[in-house]
DRENPA-3360 file (N, C-alpha, C; in nm, 2 decimals, always signed):
BEGIN
1 = XXXXXXXX = +0.08/-0.12/+0.00/+0.00/+0.00/+0.00/+0.09/+0.12/+0.00 ~ +0.07/+0.21/-0.10/+0.15/+0.33/-0.11/+0.05/+0.45/-0.08 ~ +0.08/+0.53/+0.02/-0.01/+0.65/+0.04/-0.01/+0.74/-0.07 ~ -0.12/+0.80/-0.10/-0.13/+0.90/-0.21/-0.05/+1.03/-0.18 ~ -0.05/+1.06/-0.05/+0.02/+1.18/-0.01/+0.10/+1.16/+0.11 ~ +0.23/+1.19/+0.10/+0.32/+1.17/+0.22/+0.39/+1.30/+0.25 ~ +0.37/+1.35/+0.37/+0.44/+1.47/+0.41/+0.51/+1.45/+0.54 ~ +0.60/+1.54/+0.57/+0.67/+1.54/+0.70/+0.63/+1.67/+0.77;
9 = XXXXXXXX = +0.60/+1.66/+0.90/+0.56/+1.78/+0.97/+0.69/+1.84/+1.03 ~ +0.68/+1.95/+1.10/+0.79/+2.03/+1.14/+0.88/+1.95/+1.24 ~ +0.83/+1.84/+1.29/+0.91/+1.76/+1.38/+0.98/+1.64/+1.30 ~ +0.95/+1.64/+1.17/+1.01/+1.53/+1.09/+0.94/+1.40/+1.11 ~ +0.82/+1.40/+1.16/+0.74/+1.28/+1.17/+0.67/+1.25/+1.04 ~ +0.68/+1.13/+0.99/+0.61/+1.09/+0.87/+0.46/+1.08/+0.89 ~ +0.39/+1.16/+0.81/+0.24/+1.15/+0.82/+0.19/+1.10/+0.69 ~ +0.14/+0.98/+0.69/+0.09/+0.91/+0.57/-0.06/+0.90/+0.57;
17 = XXXXXXXX = -0.13/+0.97/+0.67/-0.27/+0.97/+0.67/-0.33/+1.08/+0.59 ~ -0.41/+1.04/+0.49/-0.46/+1.14/+0.40/-0.53/+1.25/+0.47 ~ -0.62/+1.21/+0.57/-0.70/+1.31/+0.64/-0.60/+1.41/+0.71 ~ -0.50/+1.36/+0.78/-0.41/+1.44/+0.86/-0.33/+1.53/+0.76 ~ -0.29/+1.48/+0.65/-0.21/+1.55/+0.55/-0.30/+1.67/+0.50 ~ -0.42/+1.64/+0.46/-0.51/+1.75/+0.41/-0.53/+1.86/+0.52 ~ -0.55/+1.81/+0.64/-0.57/+1.91/+0.75/-0.45/+2.00/+0.77 ~ -0.33/+1.93/+0.77/-0.20/+2.01/+0.78/-0.18/+2.11/+0.67;
25 = XXXXXX = -0.21/+2.06/+0.55/-0.19/+2.15/+0.43/-0.29/+2.27/+0.44 ~ -0.41/+2.24/+0.48/-0.51/+2.35/+0.49/-0.47/+2.45/+0.60 ~ -0.41/+2.39/+0.71/-0.36/+2.48/+0.82/-0.25/+2.57/+0.78 ~ -0.16/+2.52/+0.69/-0.05/+2.60/+0.64/-0.10/+2.71/+0.54 ~ -0.21/+2.68/+0.47/-0.26/+2.77/+0.37/-0.33/+2.89/+0.44 ~ -0.41/+2.86/+0.54/-0.49/+2.96/+0.61/-0.40/+3.06/+0.67;
% end
């Protein structure tokens, strides 16, 4: 299983949850 979106937060923790990734991206945009 390969996540569609993989990001690293400011602590360098891998976030492969789509919901968390979207929330984080929206938080940065706002």
